C-alpha positions, 0 to 999 in steps of 0.5 A: 499500500502507498502512503503517498498516493493521491487520487482526484478526478473530474467530470467530463465538461469539455474544454476547461477555463481559467477557473478550472486551471487555478482551482484544480489543475494548477494544484494537480501540476504541483502534486505530481511532483511530490506524490504518486498521482492518479487523475481520471475522467469521471465519465460514469459520474457524468451519467449520474446526471446525463444518463438521458444524453450520453453522446457528447461525454466521450468527446468532452472527456478527450478535450478535457484531458487535452487541456490537462496535458496542455496546462502541465500534467505529464503522463510520465509523472501521473497516471491519467485514465478514463474511469469507465476503462477500469472496471474494478471501480464498478466492482468495488462499488457494487461490493460496497453497496452491500454493506453501506446504510442507505442513510449514509448516502441520503445525508450527503449534503450535495445530494439534496443540494444537487437535486434542487439545482437540477430540479428540471431533470429526474434524479430519483435514480439509484445511480444518483443516490449512489454516486457518493459511493462510487466516489468512495470506490474510486478512492478506495480501489487505489489505496489513496491516502490523500484526496485534493478537495475543496471544503464543500467536498470534505463530506464525501471523503468522511463518507469514504472513511466511514465506508472503509472503517465499516468494511474493515470492521466487518471483514478485517476480523479473520480467525487469525487476527487475534494470534497475529495481534499477540505475535506483533505485541511480542515483537514489541517487547517492553514497548508493548505496554505504552502502545496498550495504553494508547489503545485503552485511551482511544477505546475507553476514553475517546482520545482521538489524539491517540491516533496520531501518536499510535501512527507515529509509534508504529512507523518507527517500530522497525521490528514490526512487518507491514502486516504486523503494523496493520494488525496492531492499527486494526486492534487499536481502532477496533476494526481488524486488519486494514483491508481498505485504506482510510483516505485524508482530505487534502484541502485546496483553497477555493479559486477566486477566479472571477468570471466576466460578470464578477461572479464565479467563473463557470460555464453555467454562467456563460462567463468564462475565458477558456484555456484555448482562447485566442488573444483576440477573444480574450480582449473581446470578452474583457471589453464587455466586462462591467466595471466600477459603476461610479466610472460613467464617463472617462473623466470620472475617477474609479475605485478598483476594489468596486471593479470586477476587472481588478480581481483579474489584476490581482491574479495576472498583474505584478505589483508595478502594474497593479499600482499603475492601475490603481493610480490611473483609475482613482485619478481617471488617468486611464480608462477602463479599456486601458485597464482591461487591455493591460490585464489581457496582456497578463492572461495571454501570457499564461495562455500562450504556451497552453494554447500552443501545446493544446493545438499540437495535442488536438492534431494527434488523437492517437497520442491521446488514445495511447496516453489514456490506454497506458494510464488505464492499464497502469490504473487496473494493475494498481486496483487489482491489488486492492481487489484481490484483498477485497475478494479474499476477505469477502470469500470471492476467490473461487 
């Protein structure tokens, strides 16, 4: 099992925009240099709300992967694949559904929230109710230790932890478990006593600080094998052997990227700048942006803090340019078009290499096929390791 494995995915929405880049992809590019990363196109998840119109999902997924690669994801550093090409996701989802209480799914905050937002669609389906459990399977099938999410997605990680804990409790208590614990404690010798005290504090007093201490204790116990450490961890938390790894949320900052109307950048608001936008279209879109309502005439002074365009300068302009904008706006020394042209230059500096790389990739569809095919093969090999353990403890190895 990998202690440093990261997993994340995105529903196929087609070409990406600056909100996606700064909110997700930029972080993924950093993570791939420090962790073993898997990033996938969540096409099965797309079907939970687009089951009646699946015809565009495949192309949307390919367009999204092109933008991932253009923005810096490297298939030599990370495993990039399509969810539906790794059937182990579906198998684990099915097996987890046998032991996951219905109430756990109904209480996921996004369940009712999404039903309200998509009230024009019939979402009274098992697939929609069960999609958080499919997310859990996505994570657990790779023993992923870290899942980069925003705060709104933390409940999904907590559900995954509960599902893993329940699975380990139900299936981790093999007939040999107690003997394995006793043997592992003997290896610890005199240091077994403090570990037993940690277990007592956790199970009798509910002291959750113990978990970190126990984890550090086991990590430093060189006399123990990996199997010994798993047995002693399960003994402490009361679950049994750790068959499925409990993931942790790797919190990411919410994207502050404003859309062209000042709201959050989103395709649903039709206020985006895509990663493949031409310089001319970037300038054209910015010209239509609203500005400080106090600047009715060119000679009126304004306040950058009241202008959506300033939020883009915060991201794309250096200190000197921001000072020039502030002084020019508050004195009416520059007009709003001057301000917009300045930020357009900054945006195009960032987009230029992505735009060129995306054009190369779009012209080479076989390369995209190869990346996804190789990624799926590597992902299946990792998922098979987990599923072998799962099938064994569930008696499905015949």
